[in-house]
N, C-alpha and C positions, 0 to 999 in steps of 0.2 A: 504493500500500500504506500510505497514511497511516492512523494510528490502529491499525495491526495489529502494532506492534512486540512487544507482550506475547504475542500468540498465536503469532507467529513464533518467539519465544523458547521458548514451551511446546513447539512442534513440534521444535525442536532438542533440548530436554531429553528428549523422548520417544525420539529417536533413540538416545541413549546408554543410556537406561534399558532399551530393548529389546535392544540389543547386549549389555549386561552380563547381562541375564536369560538370553539365549540362549546366551551363552558360559559361563555359570556352572553348566551342568549337567555339567561335567567332560569333555565331548566336545570334542576339539581339531578344529575344522573352520573352513573358510572360511564367511563369512556375507555376505549381501547383503539389505538391506531397503529399502523405500520408506516412510519415516514419513508422507509426504504421502498415499500410497495408503491406509495404515491409518487415518490421521486422517479421511480422507474418508468411509470406511465407518462409523466410530464416530460421526461427526457426523450421518450419515443415521439411524443407529439412535437417537441422542438425539432427533432430530426427531420420532420416533414414540413416544417413551417419556414416562412420567410418574412422579411419586412418587419413592421411594427408588432405583429403577432409573435414572431420569434423573439423580438426584444423584450416583450412583456413576460414571456415564459422564462427566459434566461434571467431577467432581473428578479423575478419572484424566487427562483431557485437559490439565488445567493450571489455573493460578490465574486466567487471563484470563476464564474462564466460557464457557458454552455458546454465548451469542450471538456472542461474538468468534470462536470457532472456526467457527461457521456462516458468519459474514461472510467469513472467510478462504477456506473451501471454495467459497463462492459467487463470491468475487473470482477465485479460480484458475479456476473453470469458465468465467467470462464474459470475463475479460480476459487473464490470463497465458498460458493455453494455447489460447485460441481464435484460433489463428494461421493466417495465409493460407498457401497452397501456395507453396513456394519459399523460405520463411523458414528460416534455419538458426541454431542447431541445430533439427532437426525434433523437435518435442515435441507429443505428443498426450495429452490427459487426457479420459477418458470415464467416465460413471457410468451403470449400468444397474440397473433394478428389474424383477423378474419376479414376478408374483403368480399364484397358482392360479386357473385359468380360472373356477371356480365362485364365486370371491370377488371383492370389490372393495376397493380402497384407500379409506380415509376421505378425504373431499374435502379437508380441511385438510392432511393429509399429502401427498396427491397434488399439491396446489397448490405446496407447498414443494419437493417433488421436481422438479417441472417448471420452476418459475420461478427458484428459487435455485440449484439444483444442475445444471440443464440435463440432467436424467437422462431417458433413454428408458424408458418404462414399457410392459411387454408382458405380456399374458396367456399363461400357460403351462400345459399339461395335466399337472401334476404327478401328479394322481390317476389319470388315464386312461393316460398313457404317460410315466412318470417318466424312463425312459432316453432317450427322444427329447428331452425337455426338457433333460436334462443335456448331451447332445451339442450342442444348439443354443446353450446358454449358453456352453459351452466354445469353440464356434466364434466367438462374439462376442468372447471374451477374446483368442483367437488373432488375429482381425482387428484389434482395437484396439491390440495390442502388436506389430504388424508381423511376426507369426509367431513371435515370440520365446517367448511363453508358450503352451504347448499342453496341453490337457487338465488344467487346474488342479483340476477336480473328478473324482476317480477313479470308476470304475464302482462303483455301490452307495452312493455318497456321499449321494444324495438319497433320501428315504423317501416312497413314494407315499401313505402314510396320514397322515404328519405334516407334510411340507414344505408351508408355506403361502406363503412369501415368500423370495426370494433377492435380496440387494443386492450389487452388484459395482462395483469401481472398477478401471480399467485405466490405466496410465501407461507411456508409451513415449518414449524419447529416442534420437536418433541424432545424434551430433555429431562434427565433424572438428576436429582440433587446429588452433589458429591457427598453430602452428609444428610441423608433422608431423615424425615421426622417419623417417629414411631406412632402409628395410629392409636395405639393403646392409651397414649397420653393426651390425645385430642379431647378437649372438653368444651362444652358450651359456655359462653360468657357474654357480657354486654359489649356491644359496639355502639358508640355514641355518634349520632348523626350530626350534620354540620349546622343545624339550626341552633338557636339560643335558648330553647325551652327544655333542654336536657333530654330530648327524645332518644331512645335507644332501641336496639333490636338484639335478639339472642342469636348468636352465630357460633359455629364450631371453630375453636382456636387450636392451631398446632403449637407445640411447644418442644423445647429441648434444653437440656442442661449442659450441652457441649459449648465450648468456647466458640465465639463467633467473630466475624469481620465486621466491626461496627466503628463508625467515626462519629464524633460529637461536635456540633457546630453551634454558633449562636442562633437559637430559635428552632433547631431541628437536628435530627440524627439520621444517619444513613446505615442501612444493613445491606451487606453484599452476600448473596447466596450463590455459590458457585455450582455450575452444572458439571456432572461427571464427563470426562473426556476419554473416549476409547477409539481404538482402531487407527491409531497413528495420526490423529488430527493435530495440526499445528496451531489451531485456534482455541481460544479460551473464552467461554461464554458465562455470563452471570446475570442474575436479576438484582437490581438495586432498588431498594425501597426507601423512599424519602418520607420521613415521618415528622411533621411539624410538632413542636411542643404544645401548641394550643389546639384545642379540638376544632376550631374554625379557622385554622391557620393555613390551609392548603392553598387558597387563592393567592395569599400574600407570598407564599413560598414559590409558587409558579411564576409570579411576577418578578421575584428576586432572581430566580434562575434565568429567566428570559432576558432581563435587563443587564445581567452580568456577563452575557455570552454563554450560551448553554453548554457548549463543548468544554470550554475552559472551566466553567463552574463544576460540571460533572467530574472532570479530571482532577480538580482540586479536592473534591469530596470523596474520592475513592478511598475506602478504608485501607489502612496499612496492612501489609501481608501478615504481620503479627496479630494473632487473634487475641481477643480480650475475654475475660471471664464474664459470664452473664448471670445476673441475679434473677431477673424475670423476663423471659422471652415468650411472646405470644403473637402469632401471625394468623389472621383469619384465612380459612379456605375460601376461595372465591372463583367465580367464573364470570368474566366480563365480556359481553357481546355488544358490539356497536355496528350499526348499519346506517351510513350517512350518504346523502348526495353531496359529494365534495364540491360540486359546481358552485353552489351558493357560498360555501366556506371560502373557496379559492377567490371568487369574485369579491368577497368581503375583504380579502387581504391584498387585492391589487389587480390581478389579471382579469381583463374584461374582453379583449379582442378575440381570444380563442373561442369564445362562446357566441360570437356574432358571425353572420355569413360574410366571408371575406375570401379573396383569392390568395391570401397569404398561406393557405393550407394546401394549395394545389400541387405542391411538390410531392404529395403522397400518392395520388391516384392519377392515372391517365384518363382524362375525361374528353368528351366530344368538344370540338371547337364551335362557338366560343365557350370556354370552360365556365361552368356554373360555379358559384362560390361554395365553400365548405364552412362548417362550424362544428364545434364540439357540442353535442347535444347534452350529454350527461357525463359525469365522472362519479361512478358509484364506488364506494369503499366500504367493505365489511371486514371486521376484525374480531376474533375471538381469542381470549387468553384465559386459560384455566389453571389454577394453582392448587395442588393438594400435597399430601405428605410425601409422595414419591417424586414429584417434580412439576413440570409445566408442559402443557400442550398449548400451542398458539398457532393461529393461522390468520392470514389476511388475503383479501382479494380486492384489486382495484381495476375498474373497467371504465374506459372512455369510448364513446361511439360518435362518429362524425356523420352529420347530415350533409347530403348534397342538395343544392337549392332547387333544384326541382326536388488529604488531611493535614493540611498545612496550618491548622489553627492551634497546634500545640500537642502535647502528649495526651494519649488516651487514658482515661481513668482505669484503675486496676479492676474495677467491677462496674458494670453498666446494665441498666434495664432497657429493654426495647419492647414496649407493649403497643402494638398497632391496633388500638381499640377505637380509633377515630380516623377520619378520611386521610388518605395518603396517596402519594404518587409512586408509580413503578416504571422502571426502564429495563429492557432486556438488551444487553450490549455485548458485542464482541470486544473483549478488553484489550487485545493487542493493538487493534486499529482504532478503536473508539467508535465503530459503526453502531448506530442505534437501529435495532430491528423492530422493536415494539415499544410503545409508550402508552401510559394510561393513568387513570385515577379511579380509586375505589371510594365511593361515598357511602355505599350500603352493600355489603357482601351478599345480602339476600336477593337483590334485584337482578 
């Protein structure tokens, strides 16, 4: 991952920007996203864009520029997640492109899709049988996410007269904790919600007496749970749980992380390799599932031209002269993260379709408590590179 530090930093910043935008609508909800999955689809859209539309996508992705983001997406496709069977954690990343059967991708775009992103390109009868096409694409997402993501595109999502192209990314991870929790010690306890009236719910909490990787900072703590690595993997993955001291402190913590530079903040807060003794450790079991139309979220953060009919997208498909304009109709993103005593299962799917117009804070204490009994943030990270695969917040483990 040499030379990609800037784009990895952009990816981390995208994570908190998306979480803040999604949680800023006033709806108190659990969230799970895969910034890597969303970035992959945006990079593919950029590969077929020109003019002001390209400029907006590249500007949104971050300061590193479109070439750097394309390089990261290509690196991920060819190296990081092109893993042999038996390697743990099990991680799969796949990219798919489906084009209307009567149309053809432009050769330059098709070459990029195949060589740089390792994407499978398929002709699809959107005009003749749009429902059959939708079912087949959904089946692809389900297969690539280990069955975790089912039917990301609802019935009626594709338009037989307008849909010309669908671009999708699927990301799946199944990991076992390096130090699993014993289910015999899992007990129900109170989880306090983020309101001010003391509302709580009863949820199962995992616990352990083993020493843990914990760092303490002004206003919050960070617990790092490592995933077991097997089969000769050169990568190291872990979940980082950010727990604010205050029960209603999650929003302020997210703002602090975002304003401080997410990647740098996360790197500073990674617990030291030396484990610390734990007095009271309690982590709720949870399953967070989010399904969002990222189009509205992305437009709220800046990019608007990709969602308007424009000729800036005509580098993707060979169309009749004069070429009708294209637009991005939808960017659907679905993400599921489940945590239990054994480890984590996580999956994400992002789909876009085009219409054609017809611990640096000091020494750690000798003993520390980490009781995640109120809303917290979680990140799943490849620790050598700093790439964020998944991010989310848990406001109520029962939802």
